[in-house]
N, C-alpha and C positions, 0 to 999 in steps of 0.2 A: 559518351556517358550522359552528358547534359541533355541530349536529344532523347535518350532512353527515359530519363526522369520526367521530362516534359510530356512525352506521349503517355507514359504510365499514369502520371498524376491527372492528365486531362481525361483519360478514360475513367479513372476513379471518381473524379468530380462529376462527370456526366452521368455515371451510373447512380451515384448517391443522390444527385438532384432529381433524377427520374423517379427514384423511390420515395422522394419527399423527406429524406433524412437531413439531419442538422449538418450542414456543410462545415461549420466551424470545427467539429470534431475531425473531419477529414483533412482540413487545412493543417490542424495540429499534428495529425498522424503522418501526413506527408512530410512535414518538416522533421518529425522524428525519424522517418524513414530515410530522408536525405542525409542527415547528420549521422544517425546511428549506423546506417548501411555502410557509409564510407569508412567510419571509424572501426567498425567490427571487421570489415573485409581487410582493412590494412593491418589491424592487430594480428589476425590469424596468419597473414602472409609473413609478418615480422617474426612470429613465433616459429613457423616452419622453415624460415630461411635466416635464422638469427645470425649465422656466420657472416652474412653480408653486412650486418649492421653493428656487430659487437664492437668494432674498432671505431666506428663513426656513428654513434647513436642518434645524432641530430639529423641524419639523412632519413630517419623514419618519417619526418615531417615533409619530406620532399616527394609529393605525390606525382610530380611531373614525369618522373622516371618510371611510373607504373608500379605494379606490385600489389595486387589485391586478391583475396580468396572469397568468392561469392558466398560460399557457405558461412563464412564468418559474418558477413553482412546480414545474411538471412537470420542467423541465430540471434544476433544483436537486435535486429528490428522486431523479431517475434517476441523477445523478452520485453522490449520497450512498449510494444502494443499491448501485451498482457498487463503490464503495470498501468498503462493509461486506462484501459477498460475497467480495471479494478478500481482505480481512483474515481472514474466518472460513472461507475455502475452501468456499463454498456455490455451488450451481447458480444462476447469475444468472437465466437464462431461466425456470427453474421458479418462482422467486419472482415475477418480473415477470408471468408468466402468471396466477398466483394472485391478484395484487392488481389486475389490469387492470380487470375488471368492477366490483369495489367502488369503484375510483377514479372511474370514469365515473359510476357511480350517485351517488357523493358530489358530484361536480360538478353533476349535475342538481339535486340537493337544494339545493346552494349557490346556484343560479340563482333559486330562490324568494326567497332573501334579497336578491338583486339587484333583483328586481321590487319587493319591499317597501321597499327603501331608496331606490329611484328611480334607481339607476345602470344603466349598460348599456342605456339606453332606445333605442327604435327611431325610425325616420324617420316623418314624417307619413303618415297612411294614412286612407282612407275605408272600409276593409273593416269588416264588421259586428263583428268581434272587436277592433277597435282600441280603445285605452284612453286616458284622460286622467290625467295625473299632477297632484297638487297641487304647489304651489311647493316646491321642495327646493333644497338647497345645491349639488346637482350638475346639476340640470336646466337646459338652456339657456333663457335668459329668453324667447326667441322661441317656445318650445314650451309655455309655461305655458298650460294650457287647450286645447291642440291635441291632437287624436286622433292617436296614433302606434301603430306596430307594437309588440306586446308581445314584443319580441325575447328577453327572458330566458325567456319561456314556450316560444318556439320551440326554444331550446337545451335547455331542460329536457326537452322531449318527445324531441328527438334523442338526448340522453344516456341517457334511460331505454330507448329502443329499442336503442341500441348496447350498453348493459349487458346487456340480455336476450339479444342475439345472442352476446355474448362468453361469457356463462354457458353457453349451448348449445354453443359451440365448445370451451370448456374440457373438456368431457366427450367430445369427439370428435376432438380434435387428434391428429395423428400425430407431431408434432415439437415439442419445447420451443421457445418463442419465437413460435409462430404466433398465440397469443392477444394477446400484448403488441404485436406489430407490426400485427396487425389492428386493435387499438384505436387506434393512432396513425394508420393509414390512414383508418379510418372517421371518427374525430373530426376529423382534419385536413381531409378533404373536406367534412364537414358544417360545420365552422367557417368555411371559405372562403366557402361559399354563404350562411351565416347572417349574415356580416358585411355582406352587401348591404343588409340591412334595419336595420342598426345606425345610430343617429343621433347618438351621442355622439362628438364630435370629439376629446375628450381622450385617447382610446386611442392616438392617434398614427398618422401615415401615412408610408409610404415614398415613394409618389407621391401628393401632396396631392389629396384628393377622389376618388382612383381605387383605390389599393392601400394598405390599412391595414397596420400592423405585424403584426397577427395573421394577415392573409391572406398576407403574405410568409413568415412562419414556417410557415404551413399548407402552402404550396407545397413548401418544403424537407422538411417532415415527411412529406408524402404520397409524394414521390419517394423519400426514404430508406426509408420503410416498404415501398413496393412492391419496391424492389431487394432488401431483406432477406428479404421473403417469397419472392421468386423464388429467392434463394440457399438458403433453407431447403428449398424444394421440390426442389432438385437434390441435397440431401444424402441419403445412404442412410438409410432408415427404421430407427430404433433398435429393438432387441429389447425386448419388453415381457412 
């Protein structure tokens, strides 16, 4: 996760410097992203798995055992960036467009950590690339020694592909906000599909065994992003 933040922040600073923007704002925003992202991701995880913490609430602070929901971090960081841009009178969409591709790239790198720690594991599979996990504190006991989908790898590949497309779009966009909303549309759709192969039950379900919490959020995100992209498409193209 540390590597993910370093790579994402490095890309953000490089892009902002290349555009001649005030780097102080991006240093502040990256600090906000680091703290807000971790806190938001942890809080949503605690909410959807409250039964694990209700008897030992102080374990909420123990991040070494894992347990985060990326959507929670995304929502928290988006709200904090919105508040910061209002405070400093900055162009919100311009900033969100710049950080979109680095954010998704960072998520893809972070999924390597998920694979290594044994969380976010997949459902049983007989495919040639299925993997076996050793016994871990997060792996379901009935899956020890069972070949499962390498679901973190699936999401890593999807995130890298989305990041590449967003970097391409960033240089060809016609309106501010197109990159940020495209990120949400593409990731939301990808996450909804990828959840099909997830096998960890701790992430929580809206409809048990059918619709996970992340899938429900993905539906809302995709609909919202599609509406916003349509609205942006109907705005007059700004002079450049």
